[in-house]
C-alpha positions in Angstrom: -56.3 -16.3 -18.9 -58.2 -17.3 -22.4 -57.2 -18.2 -25.4 -58.9 -16.2 -27.9 -59.8 -16.4 -31.5 -60.4 -13.3 -33.9 -62.4 -13.8 -37.1 -62.9 -11.0 -40.1 -62.6 -11.4 -43.4 -61.0 -7.5 -43.6 -57.4 -8.5 -43.2 -55.9 -4.8 -41.6 -59.1 -5.3 -39.2 -58.0 -8.7 -38.2 -53.7 -7.8 -37.4 -55.5 -4.6 -35.8 -58.1 -6.9 -32.9 -54.6 -9.3 -32.8 -52.6 -6.5 -31.6 -54.5 -5.3 -29.5 -56.0 -9.0 -27.8 -52.6 -10.1 -27.7 -51.6 -6.7 -25.5 -54.1 -7.5 -23.1 -52.4 -9.3 -19.8 -55.9 -11.8 -19.4 -55.5 -13.2 -22.9 -52.8 -16.0 -22.7 -53.1 -16.4 -26.8 -55.0 -14.8 -29.8 -55.0 -16.6 -32.6 -56.8 -15.3 -36.3 -59.4 -16.9 -39.1 -60.2 -14.6 -41.9 -63.1 -16.2 -43.2 -66.0 -18.6 -41.5 -65.2 -21.5 -42.6 -61.6 -21.5 -41.5 -62.8 -20.3 -38.1 -65.3 -23.3 -37.7 -63.0 -25.6 -38.6 -61.0 -24.2 -35.4 -63.8 -23.8 -33.7 -64.8 -27.7 -34.3 -61.5 -28.5 -33.4 -61.3 -26.6 -30.3 -64.8 -28.0 -28.7 -63.1 -31.9 -29.9 -60.4 -31.1 -28.0 -61.9 -30.4 -24.7 -61.5 -27.1 -22.3 -58.1 -28.2 -21.6 -56.8 -29.6 -25.0 -54.1 -28.0 -26.7 -56.3 -26.4 -29.4 -59.0 -24.7 -27.0 -60.8 -21.7 -28.0 -62.5 -19.8 -24.9 -63.6 -17.2 -26.1 -64.0 -15.9 -30.0 -63.6 -12.2 -31.1 -66.0 -12.5 -34.5 -67.1 -10.1 -36.8 -70.5 -10.0 -37.9 -71.0 -9.4 -42.2 -67.8 -11.5 -43.7 -68.2 -13.3 -47.2 -70.4 -16.5 -46.8 -71.5 -17.2 -43.6 -72.3 -13.9 -41.0 -71.2 -13.7 -38.0 -74.9 -14.3 -36.4 -75.2 -18.0 -38.7 -71.6 -19.3 -36.7 -73.1 -18.2 -33.2 -76.1 -19.6 -34.5 -74.0 -23.2 -35.5 -72.3 -22.7 -32.0 -75.4 -22.9 -30.5 -75.8 -26.2 -31.3 -72.4 -27.3 -29.6 -72.6 -29.0 -25.9 -70.0 -27.0 -24.5 -69.4 -23.7 -27.9 -66.9 -21.0 -26.8 -68.1 -17.9 -25.5 -68.8 -15.1 -28.0 -67.9 -11.5 -28.6 -69.1 -9.5 -31.6 -66.8 -6.6 -33.0 -68.8 -4.7 -36.1 -69.1 -2.1 -37.6 -72.9 -2.0 -37.8 -75.4 -1.3 -34.9 -78.2 -2.8 -36.1 -77.5 -6.4 -35.3 -77.5 -5.6 -30.9 -80.7 -7.7 -30.5 -80.0 -10.4 -32.3 -76.4 -11.2 -30.9 -77.8 -10.9 -27.4 -80.3 -12.9 -28.2 -77.3 -15.8 -29.5 -76.3 -14.8 -25.7 -72.9 -13.2 -26.9 -70.9 -11.0 -24.0 -70.5 -8.8 -25.9 -70.9 -6.1 -28.6 -68.4 -4.0 -29.5 -68.5 -1.6 -32.2 -65.6 -0.7 -34.9 -64.1 1.0 -34.9 -62.3 -0.5 -32.1 -60.9 1.6 -28.9 -58.6 -0.1 -26.7 -60.7 0.5 -23.7 -63.9 -0.7 -25.1 -62.2 -3.9 -26.1 -60.3 -4.7 -22.3 -64.2 -3.8 -21.1 -65.5 -7.3 -23.5 -62.2 -8.9 -22.4 -63.1 -8.1 -19.1 -66.5 -9.7 -19.1 -65.4 -12.7 -20.9 -62.7 -13.1 -18.1 -65.4 -12.9 -15.4 -67.9 -14.8 -16.8 -65.5 -18.1 -17.5 -64.1 -17.1 -13.6 -60.3 -17.5 -14.8 -58.4 -14.4 -12.9 -55.2 -13.2 -14.1 -53.3 -14.1 -10.9 -55.3 -16.6 -8.8 -52.6 -16.6 -5.8 -52.2 -12.0 -6.2 -54.0 -9.8 -5.1 -55.3 -6.9 -7.4 -52.6 -4.3 -7.1 -55.2 -1.4 -6.6 -56.7 -3.5 -3.7 -53.4 -4.4 -2.6 -52.8 -0.8 -1.4 -55.9 -0.4 0.8 -56.3 -1.9 3.7 -59.6 -4.2 4.0 -61.8 -2.2 6.8 -61.0 0.8 4.9 -61.7 -0.5 1.4 -65.0 -1.8 2.5 -66.7 1.4 3.9 -65.5 2.7 1.2 -67.2 0.7 -1.5 -70.2 0.6 1.0 -70.3 3.8 0.8 -69.8 3.9 -3.3 -73.1 1.6 -3.3 -75.0 3.7 -1.7 -75.1 7.0 -4.0 -76.1 5.5 -7.0 -75.2 7.2 -10.2 -76.2 10.4 -12.1 -75.8 9.3 -15.1 -75.2 6.2 -17.3 -72.9 5.6 -20.3 -74.0 4.6 -23.6 -72.8 4.1 -26.8 -73.3 4.8 -30.2 -71.2 4.4 -33.3 -68.0 4.3 -31.2 -68.6 7.2 -29.0 -69.4 6.9 -25.2 -72.2 9.5 -24.2 -73.7 10.2 -21.0 -76.7 10.5 -19.9 -78.2 12.1 -17.2 -80.6 9.5 -15.0 -83.6 12.4 -14.3 -83.7 12.8 -17.8 -85.0 9.3 -18.6 -88.3 9.0 -18.5 -89.3 4.3 -18.8 -87.1 1.7 -19.9 -87.8 -0.4 -22.3 -86.6 -4.6 -22.4 -85.3 -5.5 -25.0 -83.8 -9.1 -24.4 -80.5 -8.8 -22.5 -80.9 -5.2 -23.2 -82.8 -1.7 -22.2 -84.0 0.9 -24.3 -83.9 3.9 -22.2 -86.3 6.8 -23.4 -85.9 10.4 -22.8 -87.6 13.5 -24.4 -85.3 13.6 -26.9 -84.9 9.9 -28.4 -83.7 6.3 -26.9 -80.7 4.8 -25.9 -79.5 0.9 -26.1 -77.6 -0.5 -23.3 -76.9 -3.8 -22.7 -78.0 -3.9 -19.1 -80.9 -6.3 -18.2 -84.4 -4.2 -16.6 -84.6 -6.1 -13.9 -80.9 -4.8 -12.6 -81.9 -1.0 -14.0 -85.1 -1.4 -11.3 -82.9 -2.5 -8.4 -80.5 0.0 -9.4 -82.5 2.8 -9.5 -85.5 2.2 -6.9 -84.3 4.7 -4.9 -84.4 7.5 -7.8 -88.4 6.8 -8.6 -88.2 4.0 -10.9 -91.4 1.2 -10.8 -91.7 -1.1 -12.5 -95.6 -1.9 -14.3 -94.8 -4.5 -16.3 -92.5 -7.5 -17.0 -91.8 -5.1 -20.4 -91.3 -1.5 -18.8 -90.0 0.5 -16.3 -90.7 3.5 -15.4 -89.9 7.0 -13.4 -93.0 7.8 -11.4 -92.9 11.2 -11.5 -93.1 11.6 -14.8 -96.4 9.6 -15.3 -99.0 12.2 -16.5 -101.8 10.4 -16.7 -103.1 6.8 -15.3 -106.2 5.4 -17.2 -108.2 2.4 -16.0 -110.9 0.8 -18.7 -112.5 -1.9 -19.1 -110.5 -3.5 -16.4 -106.7 -2.6 -18.5 -104.5 -0.5 -16.6 -102.7 2.4 -18.8 -100.1 5.0 -17.6 -99.2 8.4 -20.8 -95.9 9.2 -20.0 -95.6 12.3 -22.6 -96.6 10.5 -25.9 -96.2 7.0 -24.6 -98.9 5.0 -23.7 -97.8 2.0 -21.4 -99.7 -1.3 -20.6 -99.6 -1.6 -16.7 -99.5 -5.1 -15.6 -102.4 -6.0 -13.2 -99.7 -7.4 -10.8 -98.5 -4.3 -10.6 -101.2 -1.8 -11.2 -102.1 -1.6 -8.0 -98.9 -1.1 -6.3 -98.5 2.1 -9.2 -101.8 3.8 -7.7 -100.6 3.5 -4.6 -97.1 5.1 -5.1 -99.1 7.6 -7.0 -101.8 8.7 -4.7 -98.9 8.5 -2.2 -96.9 10.9 -4.7 -100.0 13.5 -5.1 -100.4 14.2 -0.9 -96.9 14.3 -0.4 
């Protein structure tokens, strides 16, 4: 179970965050710090006491914009520790997401905090630490289903790629049809999904989307780009450089992917 420190310089928001964390059965303890100085003092004490010490902290739920040091400043300082706690950023601002994941944050939760969204962040932290809530007990949902039938159901679900992907914007979750996505751009641990209407940032590595969406006709053309084959309008070869045009966007194709892409497009054109 997780030992948690929540950091926020706005007392009502800190109390609400602590209430939600303490309500989660995966959280063993949740303490609060109302400024960066107090937070660093507690974290330093926790690191010095070791992972099994009385002051140990597994995860820090950290606001970004605070008086004095920001949450990003704290995260940079923690990066110098030998065994720092995991970090989940909790903020009202979307614009720091790429910086947050560059600092190896577990998650990035937007305010106002929704209980189900916070629960997902707790799950991610728990999974990374490898400390299930009940190591000796089966999960209730799985206990009710015979193993062979459950395995068959899971295999069947794995064979059916989802039709939509969830994206979060300003605390609101929207569902974007995968068929509407023209191409995907890598941005650190994030991927930016480009559609005709705009773009959306999701915390999924490009390599994961490449694997998941291969059956949907998405192909890797560069270390930074994954494209829907059917959305390519034009393939250009100019002075040894290969590019594709998808709507108004022109994307470079790396040499290692160029031949495979040409073959796929020829196959598609000839049926």
